[in-house]
N, C-alpha and C positions, 0 to 999 in steps of 0.2 A: 254764535251756533244756535241758541235756544231759538232765537227767531226765525232761523230757516227751519228746524225741523217743526214749529208752531205751523210755520205757513204751508208746510206739507201736509201736516196733520189736517189743517183747515182745509184743504183740497180734497184729502180724501172724504173728509166728512159731507162734501158738497158734493161728492162722485154720484153721477145718476141724476141731479139736479139740473134743471133748464140753465143757471148761471155757473154751472163748474167750468173753470178755467175761462170765463169769459174774457178777464184781462190778459191775454195773450201775451201784450208787449212787456206788461211784469212778471209774466211767468217765464220769458228769453232771458231776463235780466237773473232772476232768482236760479236758474240753471248754470248761469256761470257763476255765480256766486257758491252755490254748491260743490260745484268742482273745484275750484281754489280750498274751500271749507274740507273736503276730504283730505286733499292731497297736501295740505297745511298740517293736519293733526296727524297723518300716517308717518310724515317727515318728523315730527318731534318725539322728545323722549316719553313714550307711554307704551305701557306692556303689549305684547301679542294680543293679548284677550282683549284689552280695551279697544284696538285699533281695528280688531276682528269686528267686534261690537259695533262700532263706530260706521265702519264702512257696511255692514249689513242692515244696520238703520237706514241710511240713505238708499242703499240699494233696493231695499224692501217697497221704500216710499216709490222711488222711480220707475219700477216695474208697475207696480198698481196703477199708477198715475198714467203710463205709456197705455196698458189696457184699456181704462177706461176713456181715453180720449182717443184710442184705435176705433173703440166700438162704437163711439159718438159720429167719428168719422164716417164710418162704414153706413151708420144711419142717417148719412147725409144732413146731420147737424149742423157741422162745421164743413163748410164748402168753400171757405176763403182761403188762400195761401198762406197766411198766416199760421193756420192749423197745422197744414202739413210741413210747415219749417220746423214749427216747436217739437211735433212728433220726431221730425230726423235728428234735431238736436237733442232730442232727449235718450234717442236711438245711440247715437254717439257718443253720448256722456256715458253711456254704460259699456261701450267699447274702450271708452279711453281710462275709465276706472279700471277695466281689468287687465289692460297695459301697465298700469302705475301700480296697482295694488294686488298684484297676483297672488302674492303671500297669503293676502286676508280676505280676498273674492271667495264668496259661496258660491261653487260652482253647482252644488248640487239643487238650486233654487230652478225653478222653471223658467226657461225664456219665453218673454213676450210674444204673443202670437205674432204682431208686426215684423219683429224681427227675423223669426222663422219664415215668414213669407218672401221677405226681404233675400233670403240666402237661397230659397227656392227658386225665385228669378233668377238670381244670377249663375246657378248652376244650370236653370234651363237655358239660359244663353249663350254658355260655354259646352255643354255637355257633349254635344255633335261634332264640336269643332276639337274639343281634346280627345274624343275617337278618332276622328278623322287624321290628326296630327302624329297619334301613338302608332295606327296602321302605315302611316308613311316612314316612321322610325324602323318600319318592320319588326314591330314587337309581336310576340305570340299572342294569338286570338284570345285563348283561354285567360292570359296574363292583362289583357285589356279589359276583357269583361269581370276580371278580379278589382282592377284597378279602379274601375268606374261602379263598381256593386255599392259601394257606400253613398255613394252620388244618388243612383238609381234609388235605392232602398230608402232614402231620406225623400227624395221627390213623391214618393207613394204614401208617405207617412201622415196622419192627419192628425195624430195624437200629439200633445206638446212634449218637448224634448228639455232637458237638463242642461245646462250652462256648459258642463263639461264637453257632453257630445257637441252642443251647436258650434264651441270655438275651436274643437278638434275638425270638425268637418268644415270649418271656415279655411284653418289653416292647411289642412290636408289639401282641400281646391288650389291654395296658392301654391303648394308644393307642385302640385301637377303641373300649374302654368309655368311654374320656373323651370320644371325640368325639361319641358317641351320649348320653352325660351333658349334654353343653354345645351340644345342637345347636339352640338357638334362637340361638346366634351364627354360625352359618353360612349367609349368604344365599344361596348356591349349593352345596347337600350335594355334587352330585356332583363340581362343581369342588374343592371344598375337599378332601374325601377324597383326590383325584388329588392335589392338591398335598401332602398330608398324607404319602400314601405316597412322593413323591419325596422329600421333605424327610426321611424315615427312611432313605430306601436302600432299598425295595423292589427290588432289582435281580433280580428274578426273570424268568425266561423268560415266564411268563403276562402279567406286567406291561408288560414290554418289546414283546409281541404285541400287548396292548389300546392301548398309546399310539401304534404306528403305526396301526393299522387306525382308532381314533379320528381321529388327525389325519389320515389319508387321506378319512376319510367329511367331516370338515369342508372340505377344500378341494376334493374333488369337487362340494359343493353351490354352490360358488360359480361363477357366470357367466363370469365372465371373469380373466384372470391378474393384474389389479391387485387384484382382492377377495381372492384366494387369497394373494397376497404381503400383504395387509393382516392375514389371518388368521394366518399365519405371524409376522409382525411382533408380532402380540400375543400371540400364545403364547412369543414368545421372550422378552417384558417380563414375563409372568408367571414363567417359568424364572429370569430374572436377579432378581426379586424374592425367590425361595426362598433361606433359608439352610441350605445341605444339611450334614448331621449327617455328617461325614467319618469318625467312628469307628464308625460303625453301618452294618452291612451285612447283606441276608439272605444273601449269596454271597459269600465272600471272593474268590473267583476272577474276579470279573466286575468290568467297569469301573463307577463310580457311576453311579446311573440318571439322574441330573442331568446328569452330561457326556455320557451315552447321549441323553438327551432334545435337549440344546443341539447335539451333532452332526448328530440326526436332524432338526432343524430347520433349520439353517444348510445342510445338504444339500440340502434343498427349496428353500431361498429362492435359492440358488446357480444350482438348475436352473431355475428359474420366471423368475429374472432373465435367463439366457441365453436362455431361450425368449421372452420378452419383447424383447431386443434384436433378436434374429432376424426375429421380426416386424414391429419398427420398421423394419429394414432392408430386408424387405420389399416394406413399404409405401412407404418412401422410392424403392425400385427402380420400383414401381408408378406412383407419380407422376410420376419423371423418364420413364418411358415415355411417358406422357400428353402429359407436356410436348413432348418429342420429335415426338410424331405431329401437335401442334398446327402449323399454319402461322401464325407470326406476322404480323400485320398492320402495314405501316408505316405512321407517322403523324408528320405536321410537328409536332406538339403536342409543347412541352418536358413534362420530368415534374412541374415545378411546376405547370403550366397544369392538366395532366392532374388532379393533387390539389385544385386549385380546380373544376374541374368536379364532382370526385366530393362535394366539402362541398356542392356548389348541390345535387345530386342529394337529398342528405340534408335540409337544411336547407328544400326546397323540397318535402320529400316524396313526391320522386318514386319514392323507394325506401326501404324500411323502414331504421331505424336499426339493428336487430340484423342487417341483410343489408350494412352498411358494407364488413365484413373479407372478404365474398365477393366483393364489386365491387371491391375494392384487387386480391385475388388474380387475378380474371378479368382485369383490365387488365394487370397484369404478367405473365400467361402468354401473353396474347393478344396484344399491343401491342409494337410496337420502335419505338424514335423514331431520328430520323435520325441523332441522335450515339451512341446505344446499342441494342446488338441485346439485351440483357438489361436489364429494368426491375426493381429493386430493391424489393423488397414493401414493407421497413422504411425506405427511402427517400421512396415513394410516400405510404405512412402517415405518414410526418411532415411532408408537404407539404400533407396535406389539411386542417391546421389549423394549419398553422405557414409561412406563405408571406410574401411580400415585396410591396411597393406596386407595382413594374414589371411584377410576373406578372400582378398583379390587373388593372392598366388593357389589358395584353394580351390577356387572356380578355374584358374587356368591349368591346375593340375586335373581337374575334372574335364576340362575340354580337351586336354593332349590324350588323357585316356579315351574319350570319346572319339576323337580322331584316329588314334589308333585302331578302336574297334571299326572303324568304317574301313580302314584299310584291310582289316581280316575278312570284312563282308565283300570287298572288292577281290581278294584273294579266292575266297570260295567262288565266287561266281567265275574265277577267270578258270579255275581249275577244276572243277568239279563237273 
């Protein structure tokens, strides 16, 4: 291990000199050796701190050599194929180390310029095709712009990016390509693409803004509060079904998009519940005001007798069955008995189909008396 580190230190000491990396064949041999050395070290019983330090030492050396070798190539000091092969193998070595040593890899270091350029070239070749395929899948235009925004933003960027952003973009690009490749498995492409971007934590400003606008449009399209709440509950179920990748993040300084969306939905649910409660209270107060304005009519009938009369009205089809509740409400609001000023709706409703023989006989006696009274009216009409 000491020999390998010394070799890298010697190369770095010569960086910028004419003889830097002149023995490219030996250099290729050392690349393979370094890869084996790092992987063997992290697989043995060392502490995490030791493993992190070991990976960092080699990663730093590789980054510096890539940058110097790339600069020399761009100055046309190395024009032979071996120089390009070595540079390619060094970049592949970093990709391999990241895959094998993610737990100890330092993602805060800046990505070599050459690797950034490779990623830009890859995006440039596929960006228009991705956009075309997403349109074929009939994904909403504003969602397509949001999906391609990380790629477009990176294309216009000239400053170096850290490894965490580099590897996120690289994998994000792969996710989009796979999404298009297996499009027949997605019944609702726009929704499925949104769920994918939430799962891989595209916690960017443009995606957050899209989610806010999309949610607001869905809510505003609903005619009443109950439907608005139904939409929000449905979205919350979708969110709960997602399994967020906690290690992945477009922006390390922002909260996870899954948590952001959950908070966004819950805040709106809380708001509309409050509005719904206020509306119910206002409706109840309005109803109470109507009840206060009504002057109740006093009756000698008992509640049980009123219930029997209500049942007779329904059974004799004097009123429609669907209006039975309205009749019960009307009687409870408009009448008061000798025993009580307030007639309970629930009590009256129970008496409609649950009564006693005594009350039935009392109502029958009352109806007979009313029938006799009608006979008197008829007699008066005939002989007056």
